[in-house]
N, C-alpha and C positions, 0 to 999 in steps of 0.2 A: 597244726601239727606239724614239725618240724621233720625232712626225710630220715632224719637220725631216730627219733622218735618213735616214726612209722615204723621203721627197720625193727627197732627192739620191740613193738607190740607184735609185728608179725612174729617174729623167731618165738616168743612168748605163748603167742596163740597155737601156733604150729607144733611147739614142744609139749604145750599142754595137752593136745590132742593124741599124740606119740605115746608121752606115758599112760595117758589113760588107756590105749590101746595095747601096749607093749610092757608097762612097767618102766620102772624109771633105770633099773639096771641093765634091761634090755634095749631101752633108746638109744639109737645111736647118734651123734652128732652129723654124722655124715647125711645122714638119711634127713636131719632137720635140715642142712644146709643144702641139700638138692631141692627138698619141698620148699624152704623160702626163697630159693634162688639169689642165696647171697655167697659170698666169700667168706672162706675160714675167718679171715681179718675183720671181717664186719663182726661176725658171731664173738670172738674173742675182744673187740673194740668194746663190747656191751657186758660180756661174762668172762670173769678168769678162765673159769673153767665148767665143767656139766653141772658140778655141784653147784655153785653159786647159781647157775642157769635152773637148776631145780629147785633151788630155795626160792628164788624169784617166781617161777610157776606158783609153787605153793602160796606164796605171800598175796602176790598179785592178780593171779587168776581165779586159782581154786578156792581160797579162803572169801574173799570176796562173792564170789559166785554160790558158794554153798551157804554162807550168812544171808544173802538176797533171796537165797530159795527159800528160807526157812523164815524169814521176816513177815511176809504178808500171813501166813498162816497163825503169827502167834498173835500179831499185832490188832486184828480185827476185835470187834467187839467182846466175841465167846472164843477164846482162844482155844478151849476145849473143841469145840464144833469144827472150828478153822483146822485144827493140827488133824484130826479125823478127816476133815475133807481133803487136805494136804496128803495125807497118807494114800487114801481111798483115790483119788485122782492119779497118783504115781501107779498102782497097780492097774488101775482102768485104762490110762493114756498111755503107758509104756508098752513100748514092744516086748517081745520076750530077748530078743537080743541085747536089748536095753538095759534089761533087768539081771539078764545073766551077765553082761559085762562089769556090772557091779558099779558102785558109786566111784568116780576117779579118785575123790579127794580118801574115799576109804580104803582104796586099791594102795593107795601112796603110803597110807598111816601105816596099812598092816606090811607092806614091804619093807618101809625105811625107818622106822621107829624105832625097831631093835637094833639096828645097825648103823646109825649117823645120829649123835646127839645134837646137831645143830637142826635136824627133821624133828628129832623127838622133840625138842622145845618148841619149835613151830607149830607142829600138833598140838601140843598139852596148849599152848595161847589160843589156838583158834576153839580147841575144844571148850576152855574156859569162857570165851567170847559167846558161844554157842548156849553154854550152859545158862550164863547170865541172860540172854535174850529170851530165854524159855522161862526161865524162874521169874525175871522180873515182871514178863506179862501174865503168868500165871498168879503172881502175888497180886497183881493188878484186879482180879476178880476173887481176891481171897474170901470176900461175904458171900460168896456163891459155891464156895468148895469146902470141903471137909475141913474141921479144926486140927486134926492131926497130920497135917501135910507138912513134909521137910520140902521146900521147894527146889532147892539145889537137887536134893537128893533124886526128886522125881524128875527134874530134867533130866539127869543123867541117866536114869534108867530109861526114860524115853529115848533118847539119842541113841542108848547102847542095843537096846532092843530093835530098832530100826537097822541100824549097822549091821546086827546079826542077822535080821531077816535078810539084808543084801547079802551077806558073806554066806549065808544057808542056799541061797538060790543060786548064787554063783557056782558054787563049790558043786550043787546037784543039778544044776543045769534046769532048774526047775521053778518056773514061774508061779506055779500053784502055790508052792510053800511059802512064797512070798506073801502070798493074797494070805494065807492062812495065818499067818503070823501078825501081819497087820490089821488083820480085823480083831485078832484078841487083844494087840495093843491098843485099840480103838476101843475095846471094851473096858481095858484097864483105865484110859484116859478119861472115859465118861463117867466111871466109878469114884473118880476123885469130887465129883460134885456132891453137895449136900442134899440129902431127899428127904 
């Protein structure tokens, strides 16, 4: 990678961390500059303004990271158990602080989707990609599942329940609530199987 590409990548990664910790609005470009050890000119060489930087973080860091996180869970032979293992590992292996901080992508979605059309469209695109990833992989094992399943609807329900449990834990600062909702979500997912 060239120096300019490395600098751009460093700005994106540090910005992603800052946005996760503080939210988009509260993230300051001056703090990013200090952490990146780059000049204002270097930042503006790559991004016209904070909004463009935020879009790039969303598209190049958060969206691929999020989709890659879900991919192994649904692409295994049994996506039902894959999803349950994925969710269970999340509450088992994550610290209380990690769960209470919330999902970086979910945090940004909640903060920015209602106030900026550019973010809203990017969020919608990412949600559609995730929905399709889950729905396609459930459809792949349709012969093992109940006949009455609308795969897209089920995929949206799984994701919204997951995000809801994350938001609930964050607002209550309670990891146990996350675990309880996730266990119930796994019961729902397992009940998709034909008996």
